[in-house]
Every structure is written in C-alpha cells, then in structure tokens.
N, CA and C of each residue as an Amber inpcrd file, in Angstrom:
protein
   612
   7.9370000  -1.9410000  19.2160000   7.6800000  -1.2320000  17.7970000
   6.5220000  -1.6400000  17.1390000   5.7800000  -0.7660000  16.2860000
   4.6730000  -1.1610000  15.8900000   4.9760000  -2.0160000  14.8060000
   3.7060000  -2.8090000  14.6390000   4.0600000  -3.5720000  13.6100000
   3.4830000  -2.8820000  12.0730000   4.4860000  -3.0480000  11.0960000
   4.5630000  -2.2390000   9.9750000   4.0380000  -2.7390000   8.8330000
   3.3830000  -4.0210000   8.9680000   2.5460000  -5.1380000   8.0840000
   1.2570000  -4.5280000   7.7090000   0.8240000  -4.1310000   6.3000000
  -0.5170000  -4.1220000   5.9040000  -0.6400000  -4.5850000   4.5010000
  -2.1910000  -4.6580000   4.5430000  -2.4610000  -5.2970000   3.2790000
  -2.5800000  -4.2340000   2.0200000  -1.8490000  -4.5300000   0.7650000
  -2.2880000  -3.4490000  -0.4210000  -2.7050000  -4.4230000  -1.2070000
  -3.2420000  -3.5490000  -2.4770000  -3.5830000  -4.2860000  -3.9120000
  -2.2940000  -4.8060000  -4.3740000  -2.4150000  -5.9300000  -5.0270000
  -1.2960000  -6.7930000  -5.5040000  -1.0910000  -6.7080000  -7.0180000
  -2.1060000  -5.8340000  -7.4840000  -2.0530000  -4.9610000  -8.7670000
  -3.2440000  -4.3160000  -9.3480000  -3.6850000  -4.2460000 -10.6070000
  -4.8100000  -3.3760000 -10.9840000  -5.7360000  -4.1610000 -11.1150000
  -6.8970000  -3.6710000 -11.1910000  -8.2840000  -4.2220000 -11.2840000
  -9.7920000  -3.3120000 -11.8020000 -10.4700000  -3.8190000 -12.7460000
 -11.3660000  -2.9020000 -12.7790000 -12.7520000  -3.9030000 -13.2540000
 -13.5640000  -2.7990000 -12.8580000 -15.1660000  -3.5280000 -13.0740000
 -16.0180000  -2.7110000 -13.6120000 -17.0100000  -3.2720000 -14.2490000
 -18.3470000  -2.0070000 -14.8710000 -19.5240000  -2.4410000 -14.5410000
 -20.3200000  -1.7260000 -14.2390000 -21.7270000  -1.8110000 -13.6240000
 -22.3620000  -0.4980000 -14.6430000 -23.9090000  -0.9690000 -15.0580000
 -24.5710000   0.1820000 -15.7230000 -25.8880000   0.2040000 -14.6940000
 -26.3650000   1.3130000 -14.4040000 -27.2330000   1.9090000 -13.8350000
 -28.1570000   3.0470000 -14.3930000 -29.5240000   2.3010000 -14.5680000
 -30.2420000   3.2160000 -15.3920000 -29.4540000   3.8520000 -16.7450000
 -28.7390000   3.0640000 -17.5180000 -28.0800000   3.5280000 -18.5670000
 -26.7810000   4.3840000 -18.3630000 -26.4790000   4.8020000 -17.1530000
 -25.2070000   5.2210000 -16.9380000 -24.1680000   3.9260000 -16.8610000
 -23.0630000   4.2550000 -17.4100000 -21.8110000   3.0660000 -17.1880000
 -21.1560000   3.7020000 -16.0020000 -20.4980000   3.0790000 -15.2310000
 -19.6200000   3.1150000 -14.0360000 -18.6060000   2.3070000 -14.4570000
 -17.5660000   2.8710000 -14.4250000 -16.2620000   1.5910000 -14.8160000
 -15.0730000   2.0590000 -13.6550000 -15.0600000   1.3740000 -12.6210000
 -14.4770000   1.3550000 -11.3060000 -13.2630000   0.6670000 -11.4550000
 -11.9740000   1.4480000 -11.0720000 -10.5560000   0.9160000 -11.4420000
  -9.7180000   1.1540000 -10.0580000  -8.8830000   0.3150000  -9.8530000
  -8.3280000   0.2600000  -8.5850000  -6.8010000  -0.1170000  -8.6900000
  -5.8880000   0.2940000  -8.1310000  -4.5990000   0.1820000  -8.3670000
  -3.5930000   0.2370000  -6.9430000  -2.2810000  -0.1010000  -6.7700000
  -1.6450000   0.1670000  -5.9660000  -1.0890000   1.3600000  -6.0880000
  -1.0790000   2.1590000  -5.0490000  -0.5430000   3.6280000  -5.3760000
   0.3810000   3.8160000  -4.1490000   1.8340000   3.6650000  -4.0150000
   2.3720000   3.8240000  -2.7250000   2.7600000   5.1870000  -2.4170000
   2.5540000   6.2710000  -3.0100000   2.5530000   7.2720000  -3.1150000
   1.5720000   8.4830000  -3.3680000   1.6210000   9.6540000  -2.9220000
   0.4430000  10.6920000  -3.8510000   0.8280000  10.9520000  -4.9840000
   1.9140000  10.8480000  -5.3690000   2.4040000  11.1020000  -6.8350000
   2.1640000   9.9800000  -7.9330000   2.1470000   8.6340000  -7.0570000
   1.9120000   7.5030000  -7.8850000   0.2670000   7.6410000  -7.8620000
  -0.6010000   8.1760000  -6.9250000  -2.1700000   8.2190000  -7.0230000
  -2.4460000   8.7170000  -8.1320000  -1.9650000  10.1870000  -8.2300000
  -2.3050000  11.2830000  -8.8610000  -2.0850000  10.7440000 -10.4840000
  -0.9000000  10.0560000 -10.4840000  -0.0840000   9.4870000 -11.9800000
  -1.3050000   8.3170000 -12.3730000  -1.7660000   7.4850000 -11.5540000
  -2.7080000   6.7460000 -11.7040000  -4.2390000   7.1680000 -12.1150000
  -4.8710000   8.1240000 -11.5230000  -5.6490000   8.9450000 -11.8610000
  -5.5780000   9.5450000 -13.4110000  -4.5720000  10.0090000 -13.6260000
  -4.1480000  10.7620000 -14.7930000  -4.4250000   9.7870000 -15.8910000
  -3.5600000   8.7380000 -15.5240000  -3.9420000   7.4280000 -16.5870000
  -5.1960000   7.1770000 -17.0390000  -6.0840000   6.9840000 -15.8880000
  -7.3040000   6.4150000 -16.0030000  -8.0950000   7.5800000 -16.9130000
  -7.9390000   9.1360000 -16.7040000  -8.5680000   9.9890000 -17.5740000
  -8.0420000   9.8280000 -19.1950000  -6.9980000   9.6910000 -19.2700000
  -6.4510000   9.2840000 -20.5460000  -7.0500000   8.0440000 -21.3420000
  -7.7940000   7.1020000 -20.4030000  -7.6260000   5.7910000 -20.6760000
  -9.1070000   6.3340000 -21.1820000  -9.7200000   7.2750000 -20.5540000
 -11.3710000   7.1520000 -21.0250000 -11.4370000   8.6550000 -21.2370000
 -11.0290000   9.4140000 -22.3950000 -11.0910000  10.6180000 -22.4380000
 -12.2650000  11.3480000 -22.5560000 -13.4680000  10.3880000 -23.0840000
 -14.7330000  11.2740000 -23.2700000 -15.7910000  10.7660000 -22.0820000
 -15.2360000  10.5330000 -21.1160000 -16.5270000  10.1100000 -19.9250000
 -16.6150000  11.3990000 -19.3440000 -18.1130000  11.6100000 -18.8220000
 -18.4630000  12.5900000 -18.0470000 -17.6600000  13.0020000 -16.5150000
 -17.5400000  12.1580000 -16.0190000 -16.9450000  12.0910000 -14.6670000
 -15.6380000  11.2540000 -14.6120000 -14.9470000  11.7600000 -13.6290000
 -13.5680000  10.7240000 -13.3120000 -13.7050000  10.9180000 -11.7740000
 -14.3760000  10.3480000 -10.7510000 -14.4520000  10.5100000  -9.1650000
 -13.3850000   9.3580000  -8.9500000 -12.8580000  10.0040000  -7.8280000
 -11.5850000   9.2720000  -7.4300000 -11.4870000   9.3930000  -5.8550000
 -10.8400000   8.2710000  -5.2490000 -10.3390000   8.3800000  -3.6180000
  -9.2790000   7.5660000  -3.5800000  -8.1770000   8.2820000  -2.3480000
  -7.1660000   7.4400000  -2.3140000  -6.9840000   7.2390000  -1.0880000
  -6.2080000   6.5470000  -0.6530000  -5.4030000   6.2210000   0.8100000
  -3.7460000   5.7090000   0.5660000  -2.8960000   6.8480000   0.9170000
  -1.6630000   6.3980000   0.9410000  -0.9860000   6.0790000   2.3230000
  -0.3850000   5.2560000   2.6100000   0.0460000   4.7020000   3.9260000
  -1.2660000   4.0050000   4.4690000  -0.9820000   3.7060000   5.8670000
  -2.1600000   3.1590000   6.6310000  -2.1470000   3.2500000   7.9290000
  -3.2480000   3.2230000   8.6610000  -3.4610000   3.7310000  10.1400000
  -2.9180000   5.4700000  10.1950000  -2.4600000   5.0490000  11.3200000
  -2.1210000   6.6470000  11.7940000  -1.3590000   7.5200000  10.7580000
  -0.6700000   6.7430000   9.8070000   0.0450000   7.6640000   8.9790000
  -0.5230000   7.6380000   7.6110000  -1.6240000   7.5740000   7.3270000
  -2.3650000   7.6820000   5.9930000  -2.7580000   8.9380000   5.6070000
  -2.4310000   9.3370000   4.3990000  -2.9810000  10.4390000   3.6930000
  -3.8010000  10.0770000   2.6710000  -5.0420000  10.6910000   2.8360000
  -6.3690000  10.5290000   1.7910000  -6.5620000  11.5750000   0.8960000
  -7.0430000  11.3510000  -0.3230000  -7.5470000  12.6050000  -1.0510000
  -8.9410000  11.7570000  -1.8960000  -9.8270000  13.0720000  -2.4220000
 -11.0520000  12.4570000  -3.1990000 -11.2360000  13.8260000  -3.9170000
 -12.1830000  13.0960000  -4.8730000 -12.6900000  14.3990000  -5.6500000
 -14.1050000  13.7720000  -6.2690000 -15.3570000  14.8090000  -6.1790000
 -16.5560000  14.5900000  -7.0230000 -16.2370000  14.7840000  -8.5850000
 -15.4840000  15.4730000  -8.8810000 -15.0510000  15.8230000 -10.5020000
 -16.5840000  16.2020000 -11.0920000 -17.2720000  16.7690000 -10.4670000
 -18.1470000  17.7230000 -11.0650000 -19.4980000  17.1050000 -10.5250000
 -19.7590000  15.8700000 -10.0410000 -20.7780000  15.4130000  -9.6070000
 -21.5740000  16.2610000  -8.4850000 -22.5880000  16.0840000  -7.9260000
 -23.1420000  17.2220000  -6.9570000 -22.3010000  16.8860000  -5.3730000
 -22.0150000  17.5930000  -4.7170000 -20.8370000  17.6780000  -3.9500000
 -21.5250000  16.7320000  -2.7210000 -20.3260000  16.0670000  -2.4670000
 -20.9100000  14.7050000  -1.4740000 -21.3360000  13.3710000  -2.0670000
 -21.8470000  13.3210000  -3.1290000 -22.5760000  12.4250000  -3.8030000
 -21.3890000  11.2770000  -4.4580000 -20.3730000  11.2220000  -4.4800000
 -19.4010000  10.7180000  -5.3610000 -17.8290000  10.3720000  -4.6240000
 -17.3330000  11.4980000  -4.3750000 -15.7500000  11.1880000  -3.8940000
 -16.0740000  10.7680000  -2.3830000 -16.8840000  11.2090000  -1.7040000
 -17.1860000  11.0950000  -0.2050000 -17.4380000   9.8630000   0.0200000
 -18.4280000   9.1270000  -0.7770000 -18.7420000   7.6400000  -0.5860000
 -17.5580000   6.7970000  -1.2620000 -17.0780000   7.0310000  -1.9660000
 -15.7330000   6.3600000  -2.4500000 -14.9360000   6.5560000  -1.2980000
 -14.5750000   7.4540000  -1.0040000 -13.7770000   7.7850000   0.2660000
 -13.8220000   6.5440000   1.5230000 -15.3760000   6.6970000   1.9560000
 -15.4650000   5.7040000   2.8610000 -15.4510000   4.1520000   2.5250000
 -15.7740000   3.7320000   1.2560000 -15.2120000   2.3690000   0.8990000
 -14.0090000   2.1990000   1.0590000 -13.0920000   3.0120000   0.6370000
 -11.7170000   2.7250000   0.6560000 -11.3220000   2.6860000   1.9330000
 -11.6940000   3.6150000   2.7790000 -11.2570000   3.3860000   4.3880000
 -11.8070000   2.2420000   5.1120000 -12.7570000   1.7460000   4.3950000
 -13.3780000   0.3860000   5.2740000 -12.6140000  -0.8530000   4.3930000
 -12.0660000  -0.4980000   3.3450000 -11.4760000  -1.4090000   3.0630000
 -10.4710000  -2.7970000   3.6140000  -9.6360000  -2.1220000   4.3550000
  -8.8250000  -2.8290000   4.9490000  -7.2350000  -2.5320000   4.2940000
  -7.4190000  -1.8670000   3.0940000  -6.4230000  -1.7640000   2.2520000
  -5.2250000  -0.6250000   2.3640000  -4.3040000  -0.3520000   2.3370000
  -3.2660000   0.8870000   2.4940000  -2.7800000   1.2190000   1.0610000
  -2.3210000   2.2700000   0.4760000  -1.7490000   2.3810000  -0.6660000
  -2.5640000   1.9190000  -1.7140000  -3.8210000   2.5610000  -1.8270000
  -4.8820000   2.3710000  -2.7570000  -5.5080000   3.4840000  -3.2870000
  -5.7740000   3.3620000  -4.6430000  -6.7240000   4.4150000  -5.2200000
  -7.6030000   3.9070000  -6.0530000  -8.7120000   4.3080000  -5.6610000
  -9.9620000   4.0160000  -6.7990000 -10.4180000   4.9230000  -7.5810000
 -10.5990000   4.8080000  -8.8070000 -10.9250000   5.9210000  -9.8100000
 -12.4750000   5.2210000 -10.5980000 -13.5670000   5.7280000 -10.1910000
 -14.8390000   5.3870000 -11.0010000 -15.0160000   6.3580000 -11.8330000
 -15.2810000   5.8620000 -13.1950000 -15.3830000   6.8420000 -14.5340000
 -16.9510000   6.4750000 -14.7870000 -17.7960000   7.4770000 -15.1380000
 -18.9840000   7.5270000 -15.6220000 -19.3350000   8.0560000 -16.7090000
 -19.7710000   7.2210000 -17.5300000 -20.4000000   8.1120000 -18.8880000
 -22.1140000   7.9840000 -18.6260000 -22.4120000   9.1970000 -18.9200000
 -23.8390000   9.2190000 -18.3800000 -24.8410000   9.0550000 -19.6280000
 -25.9760000   8.1590000 -19.0440000 -26.7410000   7.6880000 -19.9290000
 -28.1250000   8.0300000 -20.1660000 -28.1160000   9.7370000 -19.5840000
 -29.2350000  10.7320000 -20.0100000 -30.2090000  10.2890000 -18.9850000
 -30.2160000   9.3790000 -17.9760000 -31.3510000   9.3460000 -16.8550000
 -30.3950000   9.9450000 -15.7350000 -31.1280000  11.2870000 -14.7920000
 -30.5420000  11.5650000 -13.9850000 -30.6690000  10.5740000 -12.5520000
 -29.6150000  10.6810000 -11.5880000 -29.9000000   9.2320000 -10.6960000
 -30.3830000  10.0030000  -9.1260000 -30.3410000  11.2210000  -9.3290000
 -30.5010000  11.6630000  -8.0480000 -29.2870000  11.3710000  -7.0370000
 -29.2890000  12.3690000  -6.0830000 -28.0900000  12.3960000  -5.1590000
 -28.0620000  10.8060000  -4.3970000 -29.2990000  10.5860000  -3.8870000
 -29.1780000   9.0980000  -3.1060000 -28.5700000   8.2830000  -3.9780000
 -29.4040000   8.3310000  -5.2640000 -28.8200000   7.2560000  -6.4660000
 -27.4200000   7.4260000  -6.8120000 -26.7980000   8.5020000  -6.9260000
 -25.5360000   8.9920000  -7.3060000 -24.5080000   8.0910000  -6.1470000
 -24.8950000   8.3730000  -4.6650000 -23.9290000   7.6870000  -3.5270000
 -24.2020000   6.0970000  -3.7230000 -25.2280000   5.6630000  -4.0560000
 -25.4170000   4.4490000  -4.2030000 -24.5990000   3.9310000  -5.1680000
 -24.8440000   4.4890000  -6.8080000 -23.8790000   3.8480000  -7.4750000
 -22.5300000   3.8930000  -7.2860000 -21.8040000   4.9390000  -6.7500000
 -20.4400000   5.2480000  -6.5880000 -19.7250000   4.3610000  -5.1690000
 -20.7900000   4.0170000  -4.3480000 -20.4500000   3.1690000  -3.1330000
 -20.5490000   1.7570000  -3.9910000 -21.4310000   1.3550000  -4.7490000
 -21.4770000   0.0540000  -5.1730000 -20.3170000  -0.2010000  -5.9630000
 -19.9570000   0.9890000  -6.7890000 -18.8540000   0.5380000  -8.1210000
 -17.4020000   0.5290000  -7.1730000 -17.2280000   0.9730000  -6.2010000
 -16.3440000   1.1650000  -5.2640000 -16.0980000  -0.3010000  -4.5530000
 -17.0490000  -0.6830000  -4.0610000 -17.4530000  -1.8470000  -3.3150000
 -16.8350000  -2.9220000  -4.2320000 -17.3440000  -3.0460000  -5.3900000
 -17.1560000  -4.2310000  -6.5030000 -15.7030000  -4.3880000  -6.7350000
 -14.7380000  -3.2770000  -6.7960000 -13.6280000  -3.4430000  -7.4220000
 -12.6110000  -3.6690000  -6.4680000 -12.9990000  -3.0710000  -5.3290000
 -11.9140000  -3.3570000  -3.9630000 -12.2790000  -4.8920000  -3.5850000
 -13.1940000  -5.4780000  -3.7730000 -13.6590000  -6.9420000  -3.4140000
 -13.1440000  -7.8100000  -4.4230000 -12.6600000  -7.4880000  -5.5130000
 -12.4090000  -8.4510000  -6.0560000 -10.8890000  -8.5070000  -6.5400000
 -10.0220000  -7.0070000  -6.2550000  -8.9540000  -6.9090000  -6.7520000
  -7.6140000  -7.6020000  -5.5840000  -6.7240000  -8.3460000  -6.3350000
  -6.1980000  -9.1990000  -5.8640000  -5.3280000  -8.3780000  -4.8540000
  -4.9340000  -9.0750000  -3.4560000  -4.3980000  -8.3170000  -2.2650000
  -3.0030000  -8.8890000  -1.9340000  -1.9960000  -8.4160000  -1.4610000
  -0.7160000  -9.0100000  -0.4940000  -0.5370000  -8.1700000   0.4250000
   0.6590000  -8.4500000   1.0330000   0.9960000  -7.8790000   2.2800000
   2.2570000  -7.2750000   1.9500000   2.1140000  -5.7120000   2.5130000
   3.3770000  -4.9950000   2.4390000   4.2050000  -4.9340000   3.8020000
   5.4580000  -4.9880000   3.6250000   6.4960000  -5.2250000   5.0170000
   7.4620000  -4.0620000   4.8980000   7.1710000  -3.0680000   5.5530000
   8.2630000  -1.8860000   5.4420000   9.5280000  -2.5470000   6.1780000
  10.9530000  -2.3470000   5.2880000  12.2190000  -2.9460000   5.7930000
  13.0620000  -2.1040000   5.9850000  14.1420000  -2.5030000   6.6870000
  15.2370000  -1.5920000   6.8700000  16.3130000  -2.6760000   6.7860000
  17.5340000  -1.8920000   6.1110000  18.6970000  -2.2120000   6.2390000
  19.7410000  -2.0630000   7.4910000  20.5770000  -3.0580000   7.8000000
  21.5320000  -2.5930000   8.7090000  22.9560000  -3.6490000   8.5760000
  23.8730000  -2.8260000   9.1180000  24.9450000  -3.6060000   8.7860000
  25.8810000  -3.8480000  10.0350000  26.3460000  -4.8740000  10.0870000
  27.1890000  -5.3190000  11.1280000  28.4130000  -6.4190000  10.7290000
  29.5790000  -5.8930000  11.7460000  30.7970000  -6.6600000  11.4640000
  31.0890000  -7.6460000  12.7420000  31.2540000  -8.7980000  12.1150000
  31.2240000 -10.1260000  12.8800000  32.2040000 -10.6530000  13.0450000
  32.8760000 -11.0840000  14.0610000  34.1380000 -12.1200000  14.2430000
  33.9510000 -13.4440000  13.4850000  34.5490000 -14.1350000  13.0520000
  34.3640000 -15.4370000  12.4870000  33.7170000 -16.3450000  13.5670000
  34.1330000 -16.5000000  14.8150000  33.6200000 -17.4240000  15.4070000
  32.1170000 -17.1010000  15.7250000  31.5260000 -15.9670000  15.6530000
  30.2160000 -15.7860000  15.6200000  29.3880000 -15.6250000  14.3260000
  30.3400000 -15.9310000  13.1450000  29.2910000 -15.9270000  11.8820000
  28.0800000 -16.7920000  11.7310000  28.6210000 -17.9780000  12.1920000
  27.2220000 -19.3990000  11.8370000  26.4280000 -18.7090000  12.8250000
  26.5070000 -18.3890000  14.1480000  25.3310000 -18.1260000  15.0960000
  24.3170000 -16.8780000  14.7580000  25.4070000 -16.0340000  13.9590000
  24.7660000 -14.7450000  13.7920000  23.7230000 -15.0290000  12.2250000
  24.3790000 -15.7620000  11.5660000  23.1960000 -16.1570000  10.4020000
  22.0960000 -16.8990000  10.7390000  22.2960000 -17.7920000  11.7610000
  21.0190000 -18.5810000  12.4060000  19.8510000 -17.2460000  12.9600000
  20.5900000 -16.4940000  13.6920000  19.6950000 -15.2970000  14.2920000
  18.9830000 -14.2910000  13.1340000  19.7740000 -14.0280000  12.5420000
  19.2460000 -13.4790000  11.1230000  18.0210000 -14.1310000  10.4290000
  18.2080000 -15.3380000  10.1460000  17.0180000 -16.0280000   9.7570000
  15.7260000 -16.3250000  10.6570000  16.2450000 -16.4630000  11.9890000
  15.0470000 -16.2760000  12.8300000  14.1940000 -15.3210000  13.0150000
  14.7920000 -13.9070000  13.0340000  14.3280000 -13.0640000  12.8680000
  13.5090000 -12.3220000  11.6570000  13.2370000 -13.4480000  10.4770000
  12.9780000 -12.7480000   9.3530000  13.9400000 -11.9100000   8.6130000
  15.3760000 -12.0100000   8.8670000  16.0510000 -11.2240000   7.7770000
  16.5060000 -11.9410000   6.8760000  17.6020000 -10.8840000   6.1520000
  17.9290000 -11.6130000   4.8850000  19.5800000 -11.0930000   4.8990000
  20.1180000 -11.9620000   4.4680000  21.6340000 -11.3450000   4.2800000
  21.7850000 -10.7820000   2.7550000  22.3090000  -9.8070000   2.4530000
  22.2680000  -8.7790000   1.0260000  23.4860000  -9.1100000   0.8140000
  24.7990000  -9.0180000   1.3480000  26.1140000  -8.8280000   1.2560000
  26.6060000  -9.5810000   2.2880000  27.8330000 -10.3500000   1.9560000
  28.4550000 -10.7900000   2.9280000  30.0330000 -10.1400000   2.2800000
  31.1940000  -9.6470000   3.0770000  32.3300000  -9.1900000   2.8440000
  33.4040000  -9.8460000   3.7950000  34.2900000 -10.7810000   3.3540000
  34.9530000 -11.6930000   4.4210000  36.4620000 -10.5900000   4.1280000
  36.7840000 -10.3110000   5.4940000  38.2600000  -9.6070000   5.7580000
  38.6510000 -10.0240000   6.9180000  39.2410000  -9.2320000   7.7500000
  39.6400000  -9.6710000   9.3850000  38.5760000 -10.0390000   9.9260000
  37.2230000  -9.4200000   9.7850000  36.0430000  -9.7930000  10.0900000
  35.2310000 -10.0710000   8.7680000  34.0040000 -10.5320000   9.2800000
  32.6590000 -10.5960000   8.3210000  31.9240000  -9.4640000   8.6330000
  32.0520000  -8.5870000   7.1740000  30.8380000  -7.6490000   7.2240000
  29.9090000  -7.8460000   6.7280000  28.5760000  -7.7710000   6.9790000
  27.3280000  -8.1740000   6.5400000  26.4590000  -6.9690000   6.2490000
  25.6300000  -6.8430000   5.3880000  24.7680000  -6.1740000   5.4240000
  23.1600000  -6.9060000   5.1880000  22.0850000  -6.3350000   5.8340000
  21.2980000  -7.2940000   6.2880000  20.0250000  -6.3630000   6.3480000
  18.8460000  -6.8930000   5.9620000  17.6330000  -6.2490000   5.7260000
  16.7800000  -6.8820000   6.6560000  15.7510000  -6.4070000   7.5990000
  14.7870000  -6.8810000   8.3160000  13.3170000  -6.2120000   7.9830000
  12.0920000  -6.8140000   8.2570000  11.0150000  -6.1340000   8.5190000
  11.4530000  -5.1510000   9.5310000  11.0370000  -3.9930000   9.7020000
  11.3980000  -2.9650000  11.0370000  11.0010000  -3.3490000  12.0900000
   9.5850000  -4.2780000  11.9290000   9.0240000  -4.5000000  13.1860000
  10.0620000  -5.5950000  13.8980000  10.6390000  -6.1630000  13.3570000
  11.6800000  -7.3580000  13.9970000  13.0700000  -6.9100000  14.3880000
  13.4170000  -5.2650000  13.8310000  14.8730000  -4.9340000  14.1140000
  15.1330000  -4.9300000  15.6310000  14.2310000  -4.5430000  16.7100000
  14.7640000  -4.1970000  17.8090000  14.8370000  -5.4320000  18.5190000
  14.1700000  -6.3900000  18.1980000  14.2020000  -7.8080000  18.8780000
  15.4450000  -8.2390000  18.3590000  15.8850000  -8.3000000  17.1160000
  16.8670000  -8.8700000  16.6080000  18.1390000  -8.4720000  17.2870000
  18.3570000  -7.0360000  17.4780000  19.2100000  -6.3750000  17.8580000
  19.3700000  -6.4820000  19.5970000  18.4520000  -6.8630000  20.2960000
  18.3330000  -7.3410000  21.7490000  18.6740000  -8.7050000  21.6190000
  18.7190000  -9.9000000  20.8460000  18.8130000 -10.9090000  20.8020000
  20.6120000 -10.9020000  20.4530000  20.7990000 -10.2560000  19.3920000
  22.2240000 -10.1260000  19.1560000  22.8910000  -9.8080000  20.0780000
  22.5970000  -9.0180000  20.8820000  23.6360000  -8.5840000  22.3050000
  23.4900000  -9.6420000  23.0850000  22.6340000 -10.1600000  23.2120000
  22.6120000 -11.4710000  24.1810000  23.2270000 -12.5240000  23.9070000
  23.3610000 -12.8800000  22.6750000  24.4060000 -13.9220000  21.9340000
  26.0290000 -13.6670000  22.0160000  26.0900000 -12.3790000  21.8050000
  27.4140000 -12.1810000  21.7150000  27.6380000 -11.3060000  22.7680000
  27.0880000 -11.0710000  23.9410000  27.6910000 -10.4860000  25.2380000
  27.8660000  -9.1190000  24.9800000  26.9800000  -8.5090000  24.1200000
  27.0330000  -7.1810000  24.0670000  28.0560000  -6.6300000  22.9730000
  28.9530000  -7.6340000  22.0070000  30.2140000  -7.4610000  21.6140000
  29.7450000  -6.9160000  20.3200000  28.6000000  -7.1580000  19.6550000
  28.2710000  -6.6190000  18.5390000  26.9300000  -5.8960000  18.7300000
  27.0500000  -4.7110000  18.0310000  25.6940000  -3.6150000  17.7660000
  25.5590000  -3.6600000  16.3420000  24.0610000  -3.4470000  15.9900000
  23.9080000  -3.4610000  14.4730000  24.0350000  -1.5180000  14.0740000
  24.8810000  -1.6690000  12.9740000  24.2990000  -0.1810000  12.4920000
  23.5360000   0.2750000  11.3580000  22.5570000   1.3550000  12.0240000
  21.2930000   1.5400000  11.0060000  22.2250000   1.9200000   9.4870000
  21.5680000   1.6210000   8.5460000  22.2380000   2.3700000   7.0560000
  21.1940000   3.1340000   6.6310000  21.3660000   4.4720000   6.3460000
  20.6990000   5.7480000   6.1660000  19.6530000   5.4940000   4.9770000
C-alpha cells in the first residue's frame, strides 16, 4: 500500500513585498478540500476588499490524487495564477492555498514583471509557512479473546496504531486507528500472531 503521508501547512502565514509601489500581500493556509480553499480565498477578499487583484492557486490532496485551481483575477492571462500555481506545485506541500493580493501602485510592471512579482510573493510565503505531516488514518475493529489481548495491544503499538475504545465482554472488542499505510502490515502480523483466528473489520 502506498504511503499516505505528506507535508501540509501547520497554520496560516502572510508576507508583504513592495515592487515599484505596488503592494503584494501573499497569504497561505491549510485547505484540505476545494470548499476550504474557496472559503479561504473568499476570506482574503473580505480581509482586503479594496485591493486591485486577488490572485490565487491551490493544491488539494497530494501526488496522483491532487486537485489544482488558479485564477489571474484580472491580471493579464498567464502572468499571475499560472506562476503562483507553479510555485505551489514545486513547494512539496499538499492541501495548500496561496492568495496574493495586489494594491496597484500606479506603475505598470509588464508581463515579465508581473510573473516575477507573483512568483516571488508565493515563494516567500511558502518558504516561511510552518509545516507538519498529514497522515491519512483508518479505523478498524477487532474481537480479541482475553489470552490474545496483551500480545495484540503490543502489536497495535508496533504498527503505529492507537486504541480508541475497549469493551470487555465474553471477548474484548477493540476499536483501533492506524495510518492507512500500516493497515495491511498490521493485518498480516495479526494473522501470524493468532494463527489466523482474528481478522480486522474495517469501519466504514
């Protein structure tokens, strides 16, 4: 099973640069869904309602299952959203949205100047944003005879699992959570430990 760990923003961050009297305020945040990305973009628009442009790019997911979005928001085509998305793609982050807000300073930057400005703003905010690791997890349930309870507890810990609930009856009923990437290995080790007597049930 493929590893489902990837790097995400640990919070929100904002930077500001001035280029030929234009202010570029770049904001970035953790956005695990397209809806969250659009909500963050809307929040930035409300935060800076009098700005000239709100250029954005986002990546929801990571690797082969990523959804991208971008907008030039009125800047010349290809000068703003596209370079911002290129920075997002190259950042190593998933579930991230970057919005660069521009207050026009009266001097046109030209297409090359705009590409450079939006690229620099996105690079700066993503270079400084705190990062953490996202691990996709899955819950499973087990029914364990008492004589296997302690060995199974040790096995859960060995495979980075956590026990969410324990119910003691004729047997012990456990609700567990694991990184998705560890589930198959745990199931195989559990089968070996118990001679195939215990099989995990996935919780929908």
